[in-house]
MIMAR-476640 format. One record per residue: y, z, x of N, C-alpha, C, CB in turn; residue in one letter. Coordinates in steps of 0.1 Angstrom, whole numbers, plus 5000, padded with zeros to 4 digits. Each point is the difference from the previous one (the first is absolute). Glycine has a CB too. Layout:
<pts>
YZXYZXYZXYZXA/...
</pts>
This chain:
<pts>
321325237621499649904990501349964992497650094999M/503250014998501249974992501049915008499850214987R/500349825026500949925008499549865001500650205013H/498149784989499449875000500249924988498450085016G/501549994972500249934987501449954998498250144991T/502849945013501449964999500349895009500650234994N/498849775017500349895009499449874995500050165019A/498849854975499449884995500849944989497850095007G/502650004983500849944989501349945004499050174985S/501749895025501349945005499749875006501050225003H/497949775005499749885006499649894991499450135019G/500149904969499649904990501249944994497950124995A/503349955003501249944993500849915010500150214985R/499949825027500849935010499749855000500250215014R/498549754987499749865000500549924988498050065013P/502150014976500549934988501549975001498250114986G/502549995019501549985002500249895010500450244994T/498949765017500249905010499749864994499450175018I/499649834974499649874994501149944992497650075000A/503050024992501149954991501249955008499350164982R/501149915029501149955008499649875006500750235005V/498149755000499649875005500049894990498550125016R/501149914972500049894990501549964997497950094990R/503050005009501449974998500649925011500350214987W/499349835025500549925012499449865000500350215013R/498449784984499449874999500749914990497850105007Q/502549964981500749924990501349955005498850134982A/501949965025501449965005499849895011500950234995E/498149795013499849905011499549874994499450185016T/499849824974499549874994501249934994497850104995S/503249975000501249934994500849935011500150174982G/499949895030500849935011499249895005501150215006R/497549804994499249895006500149874992498550175008D/501949844980500149874992501349925004498850114981H/501949945028501249925005501250044993498649815005G/502650145000501350044994500149944986501050015022P/499750064969500249954986500849875000499950234992P/499949694998500749874999501650035001498149904986P/502550005021501550015003500749994986499849915024E/501150184974500850004987501349935002498950224994K/501449704997501349925000501150104998498949794992K/502250195016501250094999500949944990499850075024D/500149994964500949954988501250094999498049914988D/502350175022501150094999499650134995501549814996G/499350295005499750134996499850014985501350095019P/497649994977499750024986500650134996497949875002L/502350154985500550134995499250115005500949894980P/499850225025499350125005499149975012500150094977N/500249795030499149975011500150105012500249764993D/501050315007500150105011499450134996502149895007D/497350124982499450134996498550005004501650024980M/497950105024498650015003499049984988500750165019P/498249764984499149974989498750085003501049774996H/498450294994498750075002498949905004500750184984P/498549865025498849925005499049994989500450075023A/498949824977498949984990499050125001500349755001P/499150284987499150114999498849995010500750034976A/498949845026498849985009500350025014499249834984S/502250165020500350015014500750145003500349755001M/499950334988500750135002499150095008501349974979A/499350115030499350115007499650114990501249945022K/497650124981499750124992500950125004497649914996P/502550194996500850115003499650075013500550034976D/498149985025499550085012500349935013498350104985W/502049765014500249925013501549995003498049874995A/502950194996501549985002500550125009500249874978M/500950105029500750115007500950064990499949885023S/500850234982500950084991501249914997499250225010E/501349704999501249914998499749904990500850045023R/498049904978499649904990499850054986498949885018E/500650254981499950064987501450024993497950115007R/503149945001501350024995500749864996500350215014R/499549694993500649874997499349954987500449955024R/498350074975499349954988500550084987498049935014R/502350194988500450094989501449964995498650195008A/502349745000501349974996500049894990500950075022Q/499949944967500049894989500749875006500050184981P/499649715014500549875004501449984993497649905004V/503550075003501349984994500149854995501050175015R/499649824974500249874994501549974998497750014988R/502849885016501449964998500450004986499949875021A/501350184976500550004986501149904998499450244999R/501249705012501249914998499849884991500750085022W/498149864978499849884990500250054986498449895016P/501250234980500250044986501550034997497750105000W/503049955011501550024998500749874997499950205015V/499849694993500649874999499749944986499849975024V/499050054972499649954986500850074989497749945009V/502550194993500750074989501549965000498450195003A/502249795009501449955000500149864994500450145020L/498749774983500149874994499950004985499049915021L/500150184974499850014986501350054993497650045003A/503150065004501250064994501149895000499450235008A/500749695003501149905000499749894989500350045025A/498549924973499649914990500450054986498149915014L/501650224984500450064987501550004997497950145002A/502949885009501450014999500649864996500150195016A/499349704991500449874997499749964986499749945023V/499250104972499649964986500950074990497649975007L/502750164996500950074991501449944999498750215005I/501849755007501449945001500049864993500450115022W/498549814979500049884993500050024985498849895019D/500550224977499950024986501450044994497650085003G/503150005005501350044995501049885000499650235009R/500349685001500949895000499649904989500250025025Q/498649974972499649914989500450064986498149925014G/502150214985500350064987501550014999497950125000S/503049845010501450004999500549914989500250065024A/500749994967500449914989500949895004499850204986P/501049815025500949905004500049995015501450034980E/499149855025500249985015501349945002497549985004T/503350075005501349955003500149965015501150144982V/499449755021500149955014501349925001497550005003A/502949995009501349935002499849854998500750175016S/498149784983499849864997499849974985499049985022T/501050134970499949984985498549984997502349904999G/497150184992498649994997499950024985499350095022V/499649874973499850004985499450144996499649755000A/501050304989499550134995498949974990502250115003A/497250004992498849984990500549934988498950205009A/502449824987500549934988500349865002500950224993S/499049725019500349865003501449985005498449954982G/502550155018501449985005500050025015500950074978E/500149875028500250015014500950125003499749755003I/499850335007500750125003500949975013498250154990L/503149885009500949975011500550135005500749784990L/499450235023500650125007501549994999498050025016H/502750094983501550004999500649935012499950214987P/499549805025500649935012500049854998499250195014L/500049754977499949864998500949954989497750005009D/503250104986500849974989501550035004498150044983V/502849885013501550025003500849994988499749915023T/501250194975500949994989501349945005499050214990E/501549695002501149925004501350094999498849784992V/502150215018501250075000501249925005498750215003E/502549824992501249935005500650095010500449884978R/499950075034500650085010500849915010498150164998D/502649905011500749925010499149965012502150134994T/497749755008499149955010500849995013498749874984L/500650185027500750005013499049955010501450204994R/499249725015499349955012500650065012499449784988D/499950295020500550075012499349975012500750184985T/499949855027499449995013500050135007500849765001L/498050295003499950135006500650005014497950044987R/502850075016500650015013499850145006501749824994I/498650205019500050135006500849995013497750064990S/502950055013500850005012500650145003500549764997G/500450255013500650125004501550004997498350035018T/502250074977501550024997500750045012499550064976L/501749885026500950035011501550004995498349915017Q/502550184989501449994996500649875003500350255004P/500549704987500649875002501050005012499749954976R/501050165025501050015011499650125009501849904985T/498050085027499850105010500849985013497750034991Q/503050075013500949985011499650095012501949954984V/498050005028499750075012501450035007497649905002Q/502750235000501350045005499850035015500850094977I/499949845032499950025014501350055006498349815001N/501650255010501250055007500649895008499050235002S/502449764996500749895007500450035014500849934978R/499150205026500450045013499050115005502449944996L/497750085017499250115006500750135000498949835014A/500450284985500750135000499050114995502249884996G/498450245002499250114996500350034985500050105024T/499049924968500250034986500550144998498149844994V/503150175000500750134999499750054986501749935016A/498149994974499850044986499049914993502450094999E/496849974992499149934991500150054986498349965020V/502149964971500350044986499049964990502350005006H/496649924998499149954990498650035004501649824994A/497550214996498650035003499249904992500450245004R/498349754999499149914994499950034985498649995021L/501649904971499950014985501350034994497850085003G/503349945004501350034994500649874994500450185017D/500249844971500749894994501450005005498550014979R/502049885026501349995005500849884994499250105022V/502149914978500849894995500649925011500550144979T/500049755018500649915010501250075006499249794988R/500950215025501150065008499750145004501549854988G/497450225007499850145004499750015015499150044976A/501450075030499750025014498650055002502550055004L/496749885004498650045003499950075013499349804987L/501450165023499950065013501349975008497549985000A/502750115011501249985008499650025014501550094982Q/499049815026499850005015501250065006498549804999I/501350285012501150065007501149915003498450175010D/502949864987501149915001501050055011499749934976V/500150175031501050065009500449895011499050234997E/500049715009500449895010500649884993498150085014A/501549894974500649894993501550024996497749944992L/502650185005501450044997500949995012499250154981R/500249895030500849995013500349865003498950215008A/500149704990500249865003501049944991497749985008Q/502350064979501049954991501450055004498350004982L/501950125022501350055005500549935012499450234991A/499749745018500349925012500549864996498350135014Q/501049814978500449864996501350004992497649934999Q/502650184993501350014992501250025010498750104981T/501149985029501150025010500349875007499350245003A/499749695001500249875007500749904991497950045013A/501849974974500849914991501450044999498049974987L/502450155013501450045000500749965013499450204986E/499949815025500649955013500349854999498850185013A/500249754982500249854999501249974991497549975003S/502650104986501149984991501450035007498550064980R/501550045028501350035008500349895009499550254998A/499549705009500249895010500549874992498250105015Q/501249894973500449884992501550024996497649974992Y/502850155004501450024996501049975012499250174983A/500449885029500849975011500149855004499450235008L/499549714991500049855003500849934990497850025010A/502250024977500749944990501550015002498150054984E/502450075021501450025002500449925012499950234991A/499349765020500449925012500149864996498950175015E/500249784977500049864996501349974992497549995000A/502950104992501249974992501350005009498950114980A/501149995030501250005009500049885009499950254999R/499049705006499949895008500549874993498250115013A/501449884974500449894992501550004998497750004989E/502950115009501450014997500849965013499650194983E/499949865029500749975012499949855003499550235009L/499449714988499849865002500949924991497650045007A/502650004981500949934990501450015005498450064982R/502050055025501450015005500249935013500250214988R/498649755018500149945013500150095012501149824988G/498750315009500050105011498849995008501450154986V/497549835008498749995008499349874996499750255000S/499449715009499349874998499050014989500349955024A/499449944970499049994989498650055004501449814990S/498450185023498650045005499850154998500149825017V/500950264984499850144998499750034985501650055018A/499049874973499750024986498649964997502449964994A/497149935012498649964998499050105005500849765002E/499550305010499150105005500050124991500549935023T/500650114971500050124991499249974988502250065008A/497849814987499249974988498550005003502049864991Q/497750105021498650005004499550145001500349795012S/500450304993499650145001499950064986501250025023N/499749944968499950054987498749964993502549994998L/497049895004498849954994498850085006501049774997A/499050265016499050085006499950134994500349885021V/500850194977500050134994499550004986501950065016Q/498549834977499549994986498449995000502249894993R/497350045016498549995001499450135003500249765007A/500450315002499550135004499950104988500949975023N/500250024969500050084988498849964991502550035001V/497349854997498949954991498650055006501449804993D/498550195020498750055006499850154997500149825018V/500950254984499950154998499850034985501450045020Q/499249894971499750024986498549974997502449944995Q/497149965011498549974997499150115006500549755001A/499950305011499350115006500050134991500549905023A/500650124972500150124991499249984987502350055009V/497749834986499249974988498550015003501849854992A/497850115020498650015004499650145002500149785011A/500750314994499750145002499950074986501250005022A/499749964969499950054986498749964994502550004998E/497049885003498749954994498950085006500949774997I/499150255016498950085007500050144995500249865020T/501050204978500050134994499550014986502050045015L/498349864977499549994986498449985000502249914992N/497350015018498649985001499250135003500549765007D/500150344998499350125003499750074987501250025021A/499449954968499650064987499149904992502250124999S/496649934998499049914993500150024985498450025020I/501949884973500250004986499049924992502450045004H/497350004984499049924992500749874995498850224992A/500549675010500649874996499849974985499649925023P/499450144971499749984986499650134993499249765005I/500750244982499450114993498549995001501950014984D/497550115019498550005001499450135004500249765006G/498650244998499350125004499649995015499150034976I/501050075031499650005014498549995001502050145007I/497549744997498549985001499550035013500249824983A/500650195027499650035014501150065008498349824999E/501550295008501050065009499350015014501150134981R/499649815029499550005013500950065010498849804994A/502050305002501050065009500150154997501349785002V/499050295009500150154999501350045006497550035000E/502950094997501350055005499850035015500550114978L/500549845030499950025015499349895007500150234996G/499349674997499349895006501049905006498150044984Q/501549915028500849895006499449874996500650155019T/500249774975499549874995500749895008499650104977V/499649795023500649885007500649914990498250015018A/502649894986500649914991498949914994502150005014A/497949994973499049924993498850084996500749815013G/499250324990498950084996500050024984500050125023A/498849884971499950024986500250154996498549804998T/502450234993500250144996499550034986502049995015L/498249924976499650024986499549874994501650194997F/497649824992499649894992500350034985498249925016R/502650004978500550034987499549904990502150105009L/497349954980499449914989500750024987497850025012A/502549874982500550004986498949974990502349925009D/497350194984498849994991500449954986498950185013L/502449804984500449964987499549864996502050135003S/497749795007499349874997498949985010502249904992V/496650075003498849995008499549854999499450244996M/499849735014499449865000498550025001502049905011T/497250024982498649995000499549875006499950164980L/499649845032499549885007498549984996501850035019E/497949864975498649974997499649865005500250154979V/498549835021499549875004499349944988499750075024L/500649804973499549934989499349875005501850104984V/497149865010499449875004501049894999497750084993P/502449845018501149905000499849904989500150035025V/498749954970499849914988500750054988497949925010A/502350214988500550064988501550025001497850114996Q/502849875016501450025001500849894992499750105023T/499749794973500749904992500350064986498949815013V/500450304983500350064987501050115001497749944993Q/502850095019501050105002501449955002498250145010L/502749934985501449975002500950125001499649784988E/501650215017500850125001500450054987500949915021R/499050234977500450064988498850044991502149885002G/496750075001498850034992499750155000499149785004Q/500550284985499850144998498750055007501349994978A/498750135028498950065006499850144995500349855021V/498550194976499750144996498950055010500649954975A/499650185029499150055010499950164998500549805016F/498550254990499950155002499850035014498950024977T/501350115027500050045014499150125001502349915005V/497150115007499250125003501050115002498149875010E/501650254984500850125002500850034987500149955024G/500149954967500750024988499149954988502249975012L/496750104985499149954990500650004986498150095014P/501549824978500549994986501349944999498750204996G/502049755014501349945000499949865004501150225005R/499749704988500049855003501549965004498149964983S/502049955026501349965005500149854998500150195016F/501149764984500349864999500849945011499850034975G/500149845027500849935010500249864997499250165017G/501349764992500249864997499949935014501550044980R/498049835019499849935012501349965006497849914992I/502450125021501349975007499849875008500650245001E/498249745005499849885008498649975002502150055012G/497649824989498649955002500049915012499550014975V/499650025035499949915012499449874996499850215015S/500749684990499449874997498849975009502249924993P/497550165017498849985008499150125001501449845013T/497450144990499150115002500250085013498349874987A/501450255013500150085012499149955011500650204986A/499749835026499249955011498650065000502149975014S/496949944987498650045000499450044987500550085022G/500249884967499550034986500449894991500150255004S/499449764983500449914990500950074989497949865005R/502750244999500850084991501549995004498150164996N/502849834994501449995003500750134997499949764995A/501050295013500850124997500949984988499950065024P/500150054968500950004988500750135001498549854986V/502950155012500850125001500450044985500849945024S/499050184973500450054987501050125001497749934991I/503450065002501050105001499850104988501649845012V/498550294991499850104990501250105000497449985003V/503250044986501050104998499450145000501549834988D/499150265019499550145001501150104999498149925015N/502550094973501250084999499750155001501049834985P/497850215011499650155001499450035014499650004975D/500349905034499450025013498650065000502350045008L/497049934981498650055000499049925009500550064976D/499849815026499249925009500450025014499749834982L/499350185027500350025014499449895008499950254996R/500649735016499549905009498650035005502349965007G/496949944992498650015005499050024988500950095021G/499649934967499150024988499249874998501650174990M/497149845007499249884997500149984985498450055019Y/501949824977500249964986499049904997502450065001A/497149944986499249904994500549964987498050085012T/502049794985500649964987499749864997501850175003G/499149774989499849864996501349934997497850064990E/502249815013501249924997499849934987500549975025I/500450044966499949934988500349855001500750214988L/498349715010500149855002500549944987498250005017L/501350044972500449944987499650104989499949765009R/500750234979499650084989500349934987500550215013S/498849834977500249944986499850114990499249775008E/501950274985499950114990499449954987502050105011P/497450004982499449984987499149885000502050104990D/497049905018499149895002498550054997501649885017A/497550034981498650034997499249945012500350004975V/498950085031499149955010498650074998502049965016A/496949974987498750054999499349975013499949974975V/498950115027499249975012499649855000499250245001P/500849715011499749865001498649974996501649985019R/497550124982498649974996499849994985499350135021T/501749914971499950004986500249864994500750234999S/500049685009500349874995498849905003502550045003V/497049894987498949915001500449864997498450184993R/500849735012500349864998498949924993501550015020E/498849904971499049914995500749864997498750194990D/500649725003500649874998501350014992497749905002D/502450204990501250014991501250075007498550014981A/501350055031501150065007499750145004501549854989G/499650235014499950145003499950084988501349965021S/497950154980499850094989499550145005499549814984F/500650295008499550135002499150044989502050075014V/497150034988499250054989500650134995497949905010L/502650094978500750114994499050084991502249885001K/497950255000499150094992500850034987498950105020I/500549854969500650014987498950044989501949845007E/498250274987499150054990498650005004501549914983D/498250135030498750025005499349875004499850194985G/501049705017499449885005501049935009498649974979S/500949935029500849935009500649884994498650085019L/502749894984500749894994500649925011500550134979V/499349745021500549915010501549994997497849875003R/503150175007501450004998500749915010499950234991Q/500549655005500749915010501350075005499049794989P/501350195024501250055006500649905009499150234999V/502349795003500749915009500450095012500949854982E/498650125030500150085012501349965007497550035002T/503050075007501149995008499850025014501350074981G/499650005026499850025015499150115003502349935003S/497250085009499250105005500850115005498249845006L/501450294993500750125004499150095008501549984980W/499250115027499350115007498849955009500850164982Q/499649765027498949955009499049914993500450205014G/500049734976499149914992498950074992500549835018D/499750304980499050074992500450004985499650155019T/501649824977500549994987500549864997500550254999L/499449714989500549874996500850024987498049885010I/503250064991501050014989499549924988501950045016G/498350024972499749934987501349964993497850134998I/502449745001501349964993499850014985500549855019E/498450134975499750004986498650024997502049864996S/497750204992498650014996499550154999499649785011G/501150314995499650144999501250094997498249965017L/501650154976501050094997499650145005500749874980E/500350225021499750135005499150084990502250005012A/496950074994499150084992498649934997502050104990G/497949785012498749934999499150035011501149814987E/497650195011499050035010499249875004499850244992R/500049745020499349885005498950045010502049864996I/497150065006498950025010500649955014498149974983V/501950135026500649965014498950015011502250094992S/496649955005499050015010499349865002499650244994G/499749755017499349875003498750004992501149995023R/499049974965498849994991499949864995500250244993L/499249675015500049864996499149974988500449955024P/498750144972499149974989500650034987498150055015D/503050014984500650034988500749884994500450235007L/499449754980500649884993500650044987498349865010T/502450054984500750024987499050054989501749825007D/498850274985499350054988498950105003500549784989A/499350265023499050105003500550144995499349875021M/499850214974500350134996500050095012499049974977A/502150115024500150095012500550144996500549805014V/499350294994500550144998500350055014498750034979R/502550045022500450065013499550145000502049855002V/497350195008499550145001499850035015498949994978T/501350145025499850055014498850085001502450005003D/496750004987498750075001499149945010500250074976R/499250015033499249955010498550034997501950035017M/
</pts>
């Protein structure tokens, strides 16, 4: 009986469970039978659109109908993106910083700009860069140049004859004087040739003496009538031949002596050995280069100048320059020559500048930069060209006097330093201050103050 009762009660609960599952499935099926949901317009991704959304309560599965995986997924919390709040916080911080900066700028007591601005007191504030103090100085107009220094005198010493170098007395960089022995070519064969020519000369002289005596005797016999005059004429002809032979031998001896002297290589000028191309025992050919000698006491600076500006140059104009390798030192020179035509393929004309170098500090190949003095005017007044203004009354400047601007008429002169300065013939004195900046709105009688506060 107990077994039957248990079986009956278990069987009574099962139909209820089955019925609930059937009702849930019917509800799910009825939702699908109504057709697909209306098509949703694609307005782009919405915030957090990639995050899972919980199903509506009416469509959610009951716990007893879920699998273990579905229960774990349902238990996980839904993540929400935080970056929109971070962006909002950053924008708010930037806005606050801008407001604080504007507040500080608005509370500044003064404002200074290179264009001149009004202060709270109503006066115009000028930056010191827009103000110039008048000074008297030497005005100079110059032309920039650059070029390479070279010794004015350089001599290439070649061998005049072929032979073997027996001695070398000079090395690279040695200072030598004119006539100093630099090298010696072997002279043994040359001395033998000189001795041979000298002996031949003596023989010719002996033949000449004999011919001279025979000619005198023949002339005496002809005068007495002992011999015919033809014999005397023959003797005189022989004498002339012997005299010519003596002359030829004398020339041969002189040539042998010159050849012997050419074997000794001497310095033709005072200078420094700039190049040595010979060694002891070397066999050299006639015309071979042995040394190069440079005189550094006088240098030349070759530069190129626009041909249009050569009309301002003349011989003797002063030149000032500096060189690489000798910092802090300045050197001077003078124009020696100006080419009347431009160099081939350019619009620049060569200009030669001579430079005295008594201390031999300047060397060949040094790169020099400097300027040629075109004109100068001592004890003169010049102001920036931008400071001179024009109106119907003429030229004037705005002078700063007792905190206000004063219209000061001036008489202008020549332009200087690449047309950046203009000479003032009258109207300004040393120590006065004027407005030199490009400030067209400034006028006479304005209150101004010079300050560098920013």
